[in-house]
C-alpha positions in Angstrom: 22.0 -21.3 48.5 23.9 -22.6 45.4 20.7 -21.6 43.1 20.3 -17.9 45.2 24.1 -17.8 44.9 23.9 -18.0 41.2 20.2 -16.2 40.4 22.8 -13.5 42.1 25.7 -13.3 40.2 23.9 -13.3 37.2 21.7 -10.2 37.3 24.3 -8.8 39.3 26.6 -9.4 35.9 24.2 -8.4 33.2 22.0 -5.5 34.6 25.4 -4.4 37.0 27.5 -4.3 33.2 24.7 -2.9 31.8 24.3 0.3 34.2 28.1 0.3 34.5 28.6 1.2 30.8 26.3 3.8 30.8 22.4 2.1 30.4 19.1 3.2 31.6 17.2 0.7 33.1 13.8 1.9 32.3 14.4 1.0 28.7 14.9 -2.7 29.9 11.0 -2.3 31.6 9.0 -3.8 29.2 6.6 -5.8 30.7 4.4 -6.4 27.8 7.3 -8.1 25.8 7.9 -10.4 28.7 4.4 -11.2 28.5 4.6 -12.2 24.7 8.0 -14.5 25.5 7.5 -15.7 28.9 3.3 -16.4 28.0 4.1 -17.9 24.4 6.9 -19.8 26.0 5.1 -21.8 28.5 2.2 -22.1 26.1 4.2 -24.0 24.0 5.7 -25.9 27.2 1.5 -26.8 28.0 1.1 -28.0 24.1 4.5 -30.5 24.3 4.2 -31.9 27.5 2.0 -34.7 29.1 0.0 -33.9 32.1 2.4 -36.1 34.2 5.7 -34.0 33.0 3.6 -30.8 33.8 2.5 -31.7 37.0 6.2 -32.7 38.5 6.8 -28.7 36.9 5.8 -27.5 40.0 8.0 -29.1 41.9 11.1 -27.8 39.8 12.2 -25.1 42.0 11.9 -27.5 44.9 14.1 -29.8 43.6 16.9 -26.9 42.5 16.6 -25.4 46.0 17.1 -28.7 47.9 19.5 -29.8 45.7 20.6 -34.2 45.5 18.5 -35.5 48.6 21.1 -37.9 49.4 24.5 -36.9 51.2 26.9 -39.9 52.9 24.8 -40.2 56.1 22.2 -41.3 53.4 24.1 -43.9 51.9 25.6 -44.8 55.6 22.2 -45.6 56.1 21.4 -47.5 53.6 24.2 -49.5 53.5 23.8 -50.3 57.0 19.8 -51.1 55.9 21.4 -53.6 53.3 24.3 -55.7 55.9 21.3 -55.9 58.3 18.9 -57.4 55.9 21.7 -59.8 54.1 22.7 -60.6 58.1 19.5 -62.3 58.6 19.6 -63.9 55.4 22.4 -65.3 56.2 21.8 -66.0 59.8 17.6 -67.3 59.4 17.4 -68.1 55.6 15.6 -65.8 53.2 12.4 -66.6 54.5 13.0 -64.5 57.6 12.8 -61.4 55.9 8.6 -62.4 54.5 7.5 -59.9 57.7 9.8 -57.3 57.0 9.0 -56.5 53.2 5.4 -57.4 53.5 4.5 -54.9 56.1 7.4 -52.9 55.5 6.1 -49.8 57.4 5.6 -51.7 60.9 9.3 -53.6 60.2 11.4 -53.8 62.9 14.2 -53.6 60.5 12.6 -50.9 58.3 11.8 -48.5 61.3 15.7 -48.3 62.5 16.8 -46.3 59.1 14.4 -43.8 59.5 15.7 -41.8 55.9 15.2 -45.2 53.8 11.8 -46.1 55.6 10.5 -42.3 54.2 11.3 -43.1 51.1 8.4 -44.8 49.3 10.0 -45.7 46.0 13.0 -46.9 47.3 11.3 -49.7 49.9 9.1 -50.5 47.8 12.1 -51.3 45.2 14.2 -53.2 48.0 11.0 -55.3 48.9 10.0 -56.1 45.9 13.2 -57.8 44.5 13.5 -59.2 48.0 10.0 -60.7 47.7 11.1 -62.0 44.3 13.8 -63.6 46.0 11.7 -65.2 48.5 9.8 -66.4 46.0 12.4 -69.0 44.4 14.3 -66.0 41.8 17.4 -66.4 42.6 19.6 -66.2 39.6 21.3 -62.8 39.2 21.4 -61.9 35.9 17.9 -62.5 34.9 17.1 -59.9 38.0 19.8 -57.8 36.9 18.1 -57.4 33.6 14.8 -56.6 35.5 16.3 -54.1 37.5 18.0 -52.2 34.5 14.7 -51.9 32.8 13.0 -50.5 36.1 15.5 -48.0 36.9 16.2 -47.4 33.5 11.6 -46.8 33.5 12.6 -44.7 36.4 15.6 -42.7 34.7 13.2 -41.8 31.7 10.8 -40.1 33.4 13.1 -38.0 35.0 14.2 -37.5 32.4 11.2 -36.1 30.7 11.2 -33.3 32.7 14.5 -32.1 32.1 13.8 -32.8 28.0 10.8 -30.3 28.4 12.9 -27.7 30.5 15.8 -28.0 27.9 12.6 -27.5 25.3 11.9 -24.3 26.8 15.7 -23.2 26.3 16.0 -23.8 22.8 12.9 -22.2 22.0 12.6 -19.0 24.1 15.5 -17.4 22.0 13.4 -17.3 19.0 10.2 -16.0 20.7 12.1 -13.0 22.0 12.7 -12.6 18.1 8.8 -12.9 18.3 8.9 -9.8 20.6 11.6 -8.1 18.7 9.7 -8.2 15.3 6.1 -7.1 16.9 8.1 -4.4 18.5 9.5 -3.4 15.5 6.0 -3.0 13.8 4.7 -0.9 16.2 7.6 1.3 15.6 6.8 1.7 11.8 3.4 2.4 12.5 4.7 5.6 14.6 7.2 6.5 11.7 6.5 9.8 12.2 7.6 10.4 15.4 10.5 12.5 16.0 13.9 10.6 15.9 14.2 10.4 20.4 10.3 8.8 20.6 11.3 6.2 17.8 14.6 5.2 19.2 13.1 4.8 22.7 10.3 2.7 20.4 12.9 0.6 19.1 14.9 0.1 22.0 11.8 -1.3 23.8 11.5 -4.0 20.9 15.2 -4.8 21.1 14.2 -5.7 24.9 12.6 -8.7 23.2 15.6 -10.6 22.0 17.7 -9.6 25.0 14.6 -11.2 27.7 14.7 -14.3 25.3 18.7 -15.1 25.3 18.7 -14.1 28.9 16.4 -16.2 30.4 17.6 -19.1 27.6 21.0 -19.0 28.7 20.7 -17.6 32.1 18.3 -19.2 33.6 16.3 -22.1 31.5 19.5 -23.7 30.2 21.3 -24.4 33.7 17.9 -25.1 35.5 18.1 -28.4 32.7 21.7 -28.8 33.5 21.3 -28.6 37.2 18.3 -31.0 37.3 19.8 -33.4 34.9 23.2 -33.4 37.5 20.3 -34.0 40.7 18.4 -37.0 39.4 21.7 -39.0 38.5 23.3 -38.4 41.5 19.9 -39.6 43.2 20.1 -42.9 40.8 23.1 -43.8 42.6 20.9 -44.6 45.5 18.8 -47.1 43.7 22.2 -48.3 41.3 23.4 -49.1 45.1 21.0 -51.3 46.3 21.4 -53.1 42.7 24.5 -54.3 43.4 23.8 -55.0 47.0 21.2 -57.1 46.0 22.6 -58.7 43.1 25.9 -59.6 45.2 23.7 -61.3 48.2 21.5 -63.6 45.4 25.2 -64.5 44.0 26.2 -65.6 47.4 28.9 -63.4 48.6 28.6 -62.5 52.2 26.7 -59.8 53.9 30.1 -57.6 54.2 31.1 -58.6 50.6 27.6 -57.7 49.3 27.5 -54.4 51.2 31.2 -53.2 49.7 29.8 -54.1 45.7 27.4 -51.4 46.7 29.1 -49.2 48.5 31.6 -49.0 45.0 28.8 -48.0 43.3 28.1 -45.0 45.0 30.1 -41.0 44.0 33.0 -40.4 45.2 31.8 -37.4 47.0 29.0 -39.2 48.9 30.9 -42.7 49.1 31.7 -43.5 53.2 34.9 -45.4 53.5 35.4 -49.2 54.2 36.2 -47.7 57.8 33.4 -46.0 58.1 30.8 -48.9 57.1 32.8 -51.2 59.2 32.4 -49.0 62.2 28.3 -48.6 60.9 27.7 -52.3 60.8 29.6 -53.0 63.6 27.0 -50.9 65.8 23.9 -52.5 64.5 21.7 -54.5 66.8 21.2 -57.8 65.6 17.9 -58.6 63.7 
């Protein structure tokens, strides 16, 4: 909804303002200028990016329409999962985790938390580090360094897509100038035409500059920033897991470890202490 509202406001402001000051819409209809600008922009996009980034590109609009995938309910569920796992370790020892982390699809614990269980990357992250704990890796600062490396790699993978869209925004105005210059060249070839014809042709050429700047700063630039914001918000989900796991490995009680994990979340989606206390109190025994 936010994306649709933004697009409507942009078009209403720019096109509406142009019409209100007496502009003629038919002058803006220059399909071949759009072909030159957008075609060259996406050709450059293909040249400048790797295969994985090009595959990710197909999901851009889905990500923008969806927004951050985790809301407060998802974080309450995540913290409840961590509390359940840590409580199991406290009650029965770390080896009690093995049936759950070796076969998470059939884990009775993971099945209680469906939002988490559907997130393959999150399940893999949690199980990998719990597995290392069961194998004897319980030095918190060493595990933290490894987690940071994995999370940084995940961030870089997302940032490649953001950088690709931002580069598209940066280059499109220049391609608009290319289209405008080509329009002027075409106009100069018709210099013998009457002034009203030349005026129409020059106006059409200038549409190239307008279109390049319009799509760059009205769409591609904001899209890149929105993607960055979404990915940064979603990274807190994994940061919460990291903080909770490290607190548990450092010997804190489950309730304290979950409180560490809660504090890592952004304020707009962070559950209160009372909400987590109520949620964990209602969890069934492991």
